[in-house]
Backbone bond lengths (Angstrom), bond angles and torsions (degrees), N, CA, C in turn:
res aa  C-N    CA-C-N  psi(-1)  N-CA   C-N-CA  omega(-1)  CA-C   N-CA-C  phi
1 M - - - 1.464 - - 1.518 112.20 -
2 S 1.341 116.75 -35.33 1.463 118.57 -176.99 1.515 112.11 -65.13
3 R 1.350 117.41 -15.42 1.459 119.68 177.80 1.524 111.77 -66.20
4 L 1.322 116.81 -18.72 1.453 119.70 177.22 1.524 111.12 -58.24
5 L 1.325 116.52 -34.25 1.460 120.35 -179.13 1.521 111.18 -62.87
6 Q 1.324 116.49 -28.19 1.449 120.23 -177.43 1.531 112.37 -79.71
7 G 1.333 115.46 1.76 1.458 119.57 174.62 1.515 111.73 -108.04
8 A 1.336 116.15 17.84 1.471 120.41 -177.59 1.518 111.45 -63.89
9 Q 1.328 115.50 141.82 1.460 121.71 178.72 1.528 109.43 -137.22
10 F 1.327 115.84 141.29 1.460 120.95 176.22 1.526 109.95 -63.40
11 V 1.340 114.92 135.61 1.466 120.33 177.42 1.523 110.42 -110.53
12 L 1.324 116.82 -58.05 1.451 120.16 -178.58 1.522 110.52 -166.22
13 A 1.316 115.39 164.86 1.454 122.67 173.26 1.522 107.56 -117.34
14 A 1.322 116.44 127.28 1.454 121.33 -173.80 1.520 111.29 -114.85
15 H 1.323 114.93 136.84 1.463 120.87 175.77 1.520 110.24 -85.76
16 R 1.339 116.52 -25.00 1.461 122.39 178.57 1.526 109.50 -135.74
17 I 1.330 116.80 155.92 1.464 119.61 -176.94 1.524 111.37 -64.03
18 S 1.325 117.68 -24.57 1.461 120.75 178.80 1.523 111.96 -66.30
19 Q 1.327 116.95 -16.48 1.462 121.48 -179.28 1.525 112.78 -93.50
20 L 1.328 117.44 -4.09 1.461 121.41 179.95 1.526 110.80 -71.95
21 P 1.336 118.55 164.04 1.466 120.30 175.79 1.523 111.08 -56.08
22 A 1.325 116.24 159.95 1.467 121.76 -179.50 1.527 110.50 -49.62
23 D 1.325 115.13 140.35 1.460 121.70 -172.45 1.523 111.65 -84.09
24 H 1.330 115.49 69.60 1.462 120.89 172.38 1.519 107.88 -146.40
25 G 1.327 116.40 169.14 1.458 119.91 -174.22 1.511 110.24 85.66
26 A 1.323 116.57 -144.05 1.468 121.40 -177.21 1.519 109.61 -142.69
27 E 1.321 115.49 141.22 1.462 119.51 177.20 1.515 110.63 -146.33
28 V 1.323 115.08 153.77 1.463 122.86 175.29 1.515 107.35 -120.05
29 A 1.325 116.06 132.93 1.461 121.21 -179.00 1.520 110.62 -100.11
30 F 1.328 115.18 147.04 1.459 122.74 176.44 1.520 108.19 -113.04
31 A 1.321 116.29 126.57 1.460 121.20 -178.79 1.518 109.60 -133.47
32 G 1.325 115.99 154.27 1.456 119.69 177.85 1.502 111.48 172.52
33 R 1.298 115.61 159.65 1.451 120.06 176.97 1.532 110.20 -67.39
34 S 1.321 114.94 153.08 1.460 119.94 177.46 1.524 109.97 -56.62
35 N 1.308 115.70 139.96 1.461 123.08 177.51 1.523 113.60 73.11
36 A 1.341 117.52 15.75 1.467 119.75 175.95 1.529 111.57 -87.37
37 G 1.340 116.35 -8.67 1.461 120.01 177.52 1.521 114.02 98.37
38 K 1.335 117.08 27.31 1.468 120.75 -176.83 1.523 112.24 -66.10
39 S 1.314 117.23 -47.99 1.468 120.31 -178.99 1.529 111.22 -63.30
40 S 1.318 116.80 -41.63 1.466 120.47 178.67 1.529 110.87 -64.26
41 A 1.326 116.86 -36.79 1.461 120.49 178.26 1.524 110.49 -65.16
42 L 1.325 116.72 -44.36 1.461 120.25 178.43 1.527 111.25 -60.80
43 N 1.307 116.46 -42.57 1.461 120.49 179.65 1.520 111.39 -64.16
44 A 1.332 116.54 -38.86 1.466 120.17 179.43 1.526 111.05 -68.68
45 L 1.320 117.06 -42.94 1.464 121.18 -178.18 1.524 111.80 -65.47
46 T 1.319 116.55 -35.06 1.464 120.59 -178.54 1.525 112.65 -93.15
47 N 1.341 115.82 -3.28 1.469 121.33 -177.95 1.523 110.34 55.26
48 H 1.325 114.84 41.56 1.470 121.46 -177.21 1.530 106.87 -139.30
49 K 1.328 115.90 97.17 1.458 120.59 -172.63 1.519 113.74 -60.60
50 G 1.322 117.50 -26.80 1.451 119.37 -176.74 1.512 114.36 -104.55
51 L 1.343 118.18 10.66 1.458 119.96 -176.04 1.521 111.53 -65.27
52 A 1.327 116.22 -59.01 1.465 121.03 177.61 1.525 108.03 -100.61
53 R 1.289 116.49 134.27 1.459 119.95 -177.37 1.527 110.57 -70.25
54 T 1.320 115.66 128.19 1.456 120.57 175.43 1.523 108.32 -109.11
55 S 1.310 115.27 152.57 1.458 119.80 -178.03 1.514 109.63 -156.18
56 K 1.315 116.22 151.11 1.455 120.43 173.78 1.526 110.94 -72.97
57 T 1.323 116.23 -11.13 1.461 120.94 177.73 1.518 109.22 -95.08
58 P 1.332 119.54 111.95 1.458 121.57 179.67 1.523 111.07 -60.18
59 G 1.350 115.63 152.50 1.451 120.06 177.65 1.507 113.59 83.73
60 R 1.329 117.42 19.98 1.465 120.70 -177.40 1.533 111.58 -67.01
61 T 1.342 116.88 -36.98 1.451 120.06 179.25 1.523 108.63 -75.33
62 Q 1.310 117.12 105.98 1.458 121.05 -175.17 1.522 112.40 -114.55
63 Q 1.325 116.92 11.85 1.453 121.70 176.42 1.529 108.67 -143.89
64 M 1.314 116.50 169.47 1.453 121.01 171.62 1.527 107.00 -83.86
65 V 1.315 115.97 121.22 1.459 120.16 -175.02 1.525 109.36 -110.29
66 A 1.322 116.24 127.64 1.458 122.03 -178.59 1.522 110.42 -103.44
67 F 1.329 115.56 133.52 1.461 122.71 175.58 1.526 107.91 -122.22
68 S 1.321 117.26 130.83 1.460 120.99 178.32 1.525 109.84 -87.99
69 L 1.331 115.56 152.23 1.457 122.23 175.46 1.522 108.95 -121.19
70 P 1.332 118.10 152.54 1.464 119.83 175.89 1.525 109.36 -59.49
71 S 1.319 116.90 138.18 1.453 120.05 -178.94 1.518 111.07 -69.26
72 P 1.352 117.70 130.42 1.467 119.94 178.83 1.517 112.64 -66.40
73 G 1.353 117.55 -16.44 1.458 119.86 -179.33 1.515 114.33 -100.62
74 A 1.314 116.89 -4.13 1.463 120.41 -175.90 1.529 111.26 -64.75
75 G 1.318 116.29 127.87 1.458 121.33 176.52 1.503 114.63 79.57
76 G 1.327 118.32 4.00 1.458 120.78 -178.69 1.505 111.54 -120.64
77 A 1.342 115.39 -166.52 1.457 120.29 -179.13 1.519 111.62 -73.78
78 E 1.334 116.84 -28.40 1.454 120.74 179.92 1.527 110.90 -78.94
79 P 1.329 116.95 147.07 1.474 119.03 177.79 1.515 111.22 -66.00
80 A 1.333 115.84 146.89 1.458 120.18 179.11 1.527 109.38 -64.13
81 L 1.317 116.14 143.82 1.464 121.83 -178.14 1.521 109.57 -127.99
82 D 1.319 116.61 132.70 1.460 120.77 175.55 1.523 108.78 -73.59
83 V 1.316 117.16 119.94 1.463 121.13 179.53 1.523 108.93 -127.68
84 R 1.337 115.52 140.02 1.453 120.73 -173.53 1.514 111.39 -144.22
85 L 1.330 114.80 160.23 1.451 123.47 166.09 1.530 106.15 -114.47
86 I 1.320 116.42 139.09 1.461 121.01 178.95 1.523 108.58 -120.74
87 D 1.322 116.15 120.24 1.464 122.46 177.96 1.527 108.11 -93.64
88 L 1.330 116.74 109.45 1.456 120.95 -179.47 1.528 110.45 -82.31
89 P 1.324 118.01 153.80 1.466 120.85 -178.49 1.521 111.97 -57.73
90 G 1.338 116.24 138.98 1.452 120.45 174.28 1.516 109.88 -61.83
91 Y 1.321 116.84 143.03 1.458 119.97 -172.63 1.522 111.27 -119.42
92 G 1.322 115.74 141.74 1.457 119.45 169.56 1.508 115.83 103.46
93 Y 1.339 118.29 5.12 1.456 118.77 -178.55 1.524 109.96 -84.45
94 A 1.313 117.07 117.60 1.463 122.58 -169.46 1.526 113.57 -62.52
95 K 1.332 118.63 -29.56 1.460 120.23 -174.92 1.525 113.08 -77.44
96 V 1.331 116.58 -10.19 1.457 118.93 175.50 1.528 108.40 -72.83
97 P 1.335 118.81 133.12 1.465 120.93 -179.04 1.525 112.06 -53.48
98 L 1.330 116.37 144.25 1.458 121.93 -177.59 1.525 111.57 -55.77
99 E 1.315 116.97 -41.63 1.460 120.57 -179.50 1.523 111.61 -59.60
100 M 1.334 116.36 -41.45 1.455 120.27 178.49 1.522 111.22 -68.25
101 R 1.325 116.87 -40.83 1.465 120.24 178.28 1.526 110.87 -61.23
102 E 1.328 117.14 -41.25 1.463 120.81 178.87 1.528 110.62 -66.02
103 H 1.337 116.56 -38.14 1.462 120.60 177.82 1.525 110.12 -62.34
104 W 1.333 117.01 -46.67 1.457 120.76 179.03 1.517 110.62 -58.81
105 K 1.332 115.64 -45.23 1.462 120.41 -178.31 1.519 111.11 -57.65
106 L 1.328 116.67 -45.95 1.455 121.14 -179.07 1.527 111.53 -67.42
107 E 1.333 116.74 -41.66 1.459 119.87 -178.23 1.525 111.98 -69.52
108 I 1.326 117.15 -40.63 1.467 120.04 177.50 1.521 109.84 -62.87
109 D 1.335 116.57 -42.99 1.461 120.28 178.89 1.525 110.53 -61.83
110 A 1.328 116.51 -44.50 1.467 120.53 179.13 1.523 110.53 -64.15
111 Y 1.314 116.67 -41.48 1.468 120.59 179.69 1.527 110.53 -59.92
112 L 1.309 117.18 -49.21 1.459 121.18 -176.87 1.528 112.10 -64.98
113 H 1.316 116.79 -34.54 1.452 120.22 -178.43 1.527 113.79 -82.70
114 Q 1.329 116.82 -30.62 1.464 119.58 -169.64 1.527 114.95 -106.76
115 R 1.301 118.16 -20.85 1.462 120.52 -171.99 1.524 111.17 -75.28
116 R 1.316 116.77 108.81 1.458 121.74 -174.55 1.530 113.05 -73.55
117 S 1.318 117.58 -26.61 1.464 120.63 -177.76 1.526 112.75 -83.66
118 L 1.327 117.38 -4.74 1.467 120.97 -178.17 1.530 110.21 -68.23
119 R 1.320 115.98 124.26 1.464 121.41 -177.85 1.525 113.15 -106.55
120 G 1.315 116.98 -22.61 1.456 119.18 -178.20 1.513 110.95 -177.81
121 L 1.314 114.66 170.32 1.463 121.84 -177.51 1.520 110.18 -125.99
122 V 1.314 116.40 135.67 1.469 121.86 170.19 1.524 106.41 -105.92
123 L 1.324 115.87 116.49 1.464 121.46 -177.94 1.522 109.11 -100.49
124 I 1.321 116.16 124.07 1.460 122.45 -177.72 1.525 109.19 -95.90
125 V 1.329 116.11 121.85 1.471 121.73 -177.62 1.527 108.97 -132.04
126 D 1.304 117.06 129.56 1.463 122.13 175.82 1.526 108.67 -67.29
127 I 1.321 117.06 120.00 1.456 122.07 -174.48 1.530 112.94 -62.46
128 R 1.323 117.12 -19.44 1.466 121.16 -176.24 1.529 113.05 -82.15
129 H 1.328 116.77 -7.64 1.461 119.92 -175.23 1.526 111.37 -126.99
130 P 1.320 118.08 150.37 1.469 120.59 175.75 1.523 109.71 -69.53
131 L 1.323 116.23 165.09 1.458 120.79 178.56 1.524 110.41 -58.18
132 K 1.319 115.19 135.73 1.461 121.12 177.24 1.528 108.82 -94.77
133 E 1.331 116.10 174.32 1.462 120.73 -178.40 1.522 111.52 -57.23
134 F 1.343 116.75 -43.37 1.461 120.10 -179.95 1.524 110.45 -60.97
135 D 1.335 117.36 -43.81 1.460 121.13 179.80 1.527 110.65 -59.61
136 R 1.314 115.99 -45.28 1.465 121.04 -179.36 1.533 111.05 -63.95
137 L 1.321 116.88 -40.95 1.458 120.64 178.85 1.524 111.11 -61.96
138 M 1.324 116.23 -42.59 1.458 120.19 -179.98 1.520 111.17 -66.39
139 L 1.319 116.91 -42.80 1.461 120.56 178.85 1.523 111.36 -64.23
140 Q 1.326 116.62 -41.82 1.459 120.22 179.33 1.520 111.04 -65.85
141 F 1.336 116.24 -39.75 1.458 119.82 177.93 1.526 110.14 -61.12
142 C 1.317 116.59 -46.90 1.468 120.60 -179.69 1.528 110.68 -60.04
143 F 1.327 116.06 -41.56 1.462 120.43 179.49 1.526 110.44 -64.55
144 D 1.321 116.35 -46.98 1.463 121.07 -176.27 1.521 112.48 -64.61
145 T 1.323 117.32 -32.71 1.468 121.53 -176.44 1.530 112.81 -103.71
146 Q 1.320 116.70 5.17 1.467 122.40 179.91 1.528 111.57 58.98
147 L 1.323 115.28 35.17 1.462 120.43 175.90 1.527 108.29 -91.45
148 P 1.330 118.76 118.95 1.460 120.37 -179.37 1.526 111.93 -57.80
149 C 1.323 115.68 139.47 1.465 121.18 -178.26 1.521 109.59 -133.72
150 H 1.322 115.70 135.54 1.460 121.68 176.31 1.525 107.85 -123.93
151 V 1.319 116.98 125.74 1.458 122.32 -176.69 1.525 110.43 -99.34
152 L 1.328 115.54 128.26 1.463 120.58 172.60 1.522 108.02 -102.21
153 L 1.322 116.39 115.21 1.461 121.23 174.88 1.522 107.07 -85.20
154 T 1.325 115.31 94.01 1.459 121.67 -170.93 1.528 113.24 -81.85
155 K 1.331 113.54 170.32 1.470 123.09 177.15 1.529 111.77 62.19
156 A 1.329 115.65 34.02 1.460 120.62 179.97 1.519 112.10 -65.40
157 D 1.329 117.24 -19.74 1.464 120.55 178.48 1.526 111.85 -70.96
158 K 1.332 117.07 -12.12 1.460 121.17 -179.05 1.524 112.59 -82.41
159 I 1.341 117.16 -10.99 1.466 121.30 179.62 1.522 109.11 -130.94
160 S 1.321 116.98 172.40 1.461 120.57 -179.11 1.527 110.66 -74.64
161 R 1.331 115.81 163.12 1.461 119.72 178.67 1.517 111.03 -61.68
162 G 1.319 115.81 -38.21 1.460 120.10 178.96 1.508 112.00 -63.41
163 Q 1.313 115.95 -43.36 1.462 120.32 178.73 1.533 111.07 -65.54
164 A 1.330 115.79 -37.98 1.461 119.87 179.25 1.530 110.34 -64.87
165 A 1.317 116.40 -43.74 1.469 120.70 178.92 1.525 110.61 -62.56
166 Q 1.323 116.73 -39.62 1.460 120.88 178.30 1.529 111.18 -65.12
167 A 1.330 116.37 -40.45 1.464 120.42 179.37 1.520 111.14 -64.02
168 L 1.328 116.80 -41.56 1.460 120.90 178.82 1.532 110.44 -65.16
169 A 1.322 116.72 -44.32 1.464 120.66 179.25 1.525 111.14 -62.58
170 A 1.323 115.93 -39.77 1.468 120.48 179.66 1.527 110.71 -65.52
171 L 1.336 116.83 -39.87 1.459 120.20 -179.93 1.529 110.50 -65.86
172 R 1.314 116.84 -43.74 1.460 119.95 178.86 1.527 111.32 -63.91
173 K 1.311 116.67 -36.57 1.457 121.32 176.22 1.517 110.08 -64.75
174 Q 1.325 116.09 -39.13 1.454 121.21 178.39 1.523 110.86 -65.20
175 F 1.326 117.01 -40.96 1.461 120.71 176.44 1.524 110.33 -56.66
176 A 1.330 115.53 -47.00 1.461 120.13 -178.24 1.523 111.46 -64.59
177 A 1.335 116.49 -41.95 1.468 120.94 -178.21 1.522 111.79 -66.15
178 E 1.334 116.57 -34.03 1.459 120.76 -177.12 1.530 112.49 -100.56
179 S 1.338 115.80 10.03 1.473 122.13 177.42 1.529 111.97 56.25
180 L 1.330 116.26 40.55 1.459 121.63 176.61 1.528 108.87 -100.02
181 V 1.313 115.64 141.92 1.458 120.32 -179.41 1.527 109.02 -111.23
182 A 1.317 116.23 107.98 1.462 121.28 178.57 1.525 108.00 -159.55
183 T 1.308 116.03 154.08 1.455 120.69 173.48 1.524 108.12 -99.73
184 A 1.314 116.58 160.18 1.464 120.08 -177.43 1.517 110.11 -152.06
185 Q 1.318 115.06 155.73 1.458 120.66 178.88 1.516 110.55 -154.62
186 I 1.324 115.07 163.14 1.458 122.86 173.91 1.524 108.32 -83.44
187 F 1.339 116.62 141.35 1.461 119.76 -174.91 1.520 110.81 -149.04
188 S 1.313 115.73 142.99 1.465 121.52 171.60 1.521 108.13 -146.13
189 S 1.320 116.63 117.30 1.457 120.24 -179.91 1.521 111.35 -69.82
190 S 1.331 118.02 -36.18 1.460 121.07 -177.08 1.525 112.31 -74.83
191 A 1.337 116.97 -36.82 1.463 120.80 -179.10 1.527 112.34 -91.75
192 G 1.335 116.56 -11.76 1.460 119.98 -179.01 1.511 113.75 80.17
193 T 1.310 117.26 9.97 1.456 121.62 -178.21 1.527 110.98 -69.39
194 G 1.319 116.31 124.25 1.456 121.26 174.90 1.511 115.77 75.93
195 V 1.325 118.45 9.63 1.463 120.37 -176.39 1.530 111.43 -65.42
196 D 1.324 117.41 -47.35 1.468 120.24 -179.86 1.526 111.11 -63.13
197 E 1.315 116.63 -41.53 1.463 120.80 178.39 1.525 110.62 -61.50
198 A 1.315 116.24 -41.82 1.458 120.41 -179.74 1.532 111.38 -67.96
199 R 1.323 116.84 -37.72 1.460 119.81 177.24 1.519 110.71 -60.36
200 E 1.328 116.06 -44.20 1.459 119.85 179.00 1.527 110.91 -63.86
201 A 1.325 116.39 -37.03 1.470 120.47 179.60 1.526 110.22 -64.43
202 V 1.334 117.12 -41.90 1.463 120.90 179.16 1.524 110.39 -64.31
203 M 1.325 116.96 -43.53 1.458 120.06 179.56 1.524 111.11 -64.48
204 T 1.330 116.81 -36.31 1.466 120.31 176.59 1.523 110.38 -62.16
205 L 1.333 116.62 -41.49 1.459 120.16 177.82 1.527 111.18 -63.63
206 L 1.324 117.01 -43.18 1.464 120.56 -179.31 1.527 111.85 -63.30
207 R 1.329 117.01 -28.27 1.462 120.61 -179.65 1.523 112.63 -84.64
208 Q 1.334 117.67 -3.96 1.459 120.28 -179.71 1.527 109.92 -60.66
209 P 1.340 117.63 135.93 1.465 118.91 173.84 1.516 110.43 -66.67
210 R 1.297 116.92 145.06 1.463 121.45 -177.17 1.524 112.65 -56.73
211 E 1.324 117.32 -40.48 1.455 120.67 -174.91 1.520 112.16 -63.19
212 G 1.321 117.60 -32.90 1.455 120.01 -176.84 1.506 113.52 -96.89
213 A 1.324 116.19 1.57 1.459 118.90 -173.11 1.515 114.35 -92.23
214 H 1.326 116.51 -31.97 1.470 116.50 -172.65 1.520 109.16 -155.14
215 Q 1.316 116.32 107.78 1.438 121.15 -178.51 1.510 109.44 -130.73
216 G 1.316 116.13 174.99 1.450 121.78 172.91 1.500 113.60 80.01
217 R 1.337 117.91 24.67 1.455 120.35 179.05 1.521 110.81 -67.95
């Protein structure tokens, strides 16, 4: 099933949620602070180096970008299902104009609250840094609305395996202490660490039934 991710194709870039594809089927959103490695993670998961634009300049993703996936039901006994990945704008880059940052904040909030096809969130966090305010807000939102969340601790190749294991253990301990419900793993797009595990996690989110995926609106 995870091979479906390797058939991802760009659909459109939206400035507002009203411009996104029709709100049916299933989709998983990717969120994270600027420069946490979100675009590189998407490219690694889809095995498509040019799918999401990467740049040495943080904050490059300035719109909500939709990628379509091959339907798991196409050509079989099951009905075809529209499945997508949604790349949300990177958050927190100071050089982005305040007006644009406020627009992103409002649109991301509206997307998370209103999007009926949303099945889960993949939160991208740089393993070398503690959770930032944006990360905590996203985790709390997922907990409050029962939206499944999977955390990728990216750039694990920048530290030792021991340090990476300690960071993962510390994050899971933090989840327990703060009564947050989320899964997490070590990940490196450049080294390929955790790519297969992350693909399976995304597919698990896409298979979530709508009723159990997002409540408490």
